C-alpha positions in Angstrom: -0.1 0.1 -0.1 1.5 3.3 -0.9 0.5 6.5 1.0 1.5 10.0 -0.5 1.6 12.8 2.1 1.6 16.5 0.9 2.2 19.2 3.5 3.1 22.6 3.8 4.8 23.8 7.2 5.3 27.5 8.4 7.3 27.9 11.4 7.2 31.5 12.8 8.8 30.6 16.2 10.4 27.3 17.3 11.9 27.6 20.7 13.6 24.3 22.1 14.6 24.1 25.7 16.6 21.2 25.8 17.7 18.1 23.4 18.9 15.2 25.3 20.3 11.9 24.1 17.0 10.4 24.1 15.1 13.3 22.5 13.6 13.3 19.1 12.5 16.6 17.4 10.4 16.1 14.2 8.9 18.6 12.0 6.5 16.9 9.3 5.9 13.3 8.9 8.1 10.1 8.8 7.4 6.5 7.9 9.2 5.2 11.0 11.5 6.3 13.9 14.0 3.9 15.2 15.9 4.1 18.2 19.6 4.4 18.1 21.8 5.4 20.9 25.6 5.4 21.0 27.7 6.9 24.0 31.7 7.1 23.5 34.4 8.5 25.7 36.9 9.2 22.9 38.9 11.6 24.8 39.5 9.3 27.8 37.9 11.7 30.1 37.4 10.6 33.9 35.4 13.6 35.4 32.5 15.6 34.2 32.8 18.7 32.4 32.1 22.1 34.3 28.6 23.5 34.1 28.2 25.8 31.5 27.4 29.3 32.1 25.2 31.8 30.0 27.1 34.6 28.4 23.9 36.9 27.4 21.1 36.9 25.3 21.5 36.5 21.5 19.4 37.1 18.7 18.3 34.1 16.3 20.7 33.0 13.8 17.9 33.0 11.3 15.4 35.8 11.3 11.9 34.5 10.6 9.6 37.1 9.2 5.9 36.9 10.2 3.5 35.6 7.6 0.0 36.4 6.9 -2.2 33.4 7.4 -3.8 34.3 4.0 -0.7 34.0 1.7 
């Protein structure tokens, strides 16, 4: 059975708080998502890294212009 999906996605603002090792961020549709998780310590680290500190507020890399819902 073949299914054809036509879609149009308009995103004015996408705010992601956090993505962890087991998170999935999906926009649109997919046939199947298969879980895969790999964790490597290629640097041979023995301690956790220091906590990251915020350095200020930044503007988005890509400026998104608001669109009329009737376009």
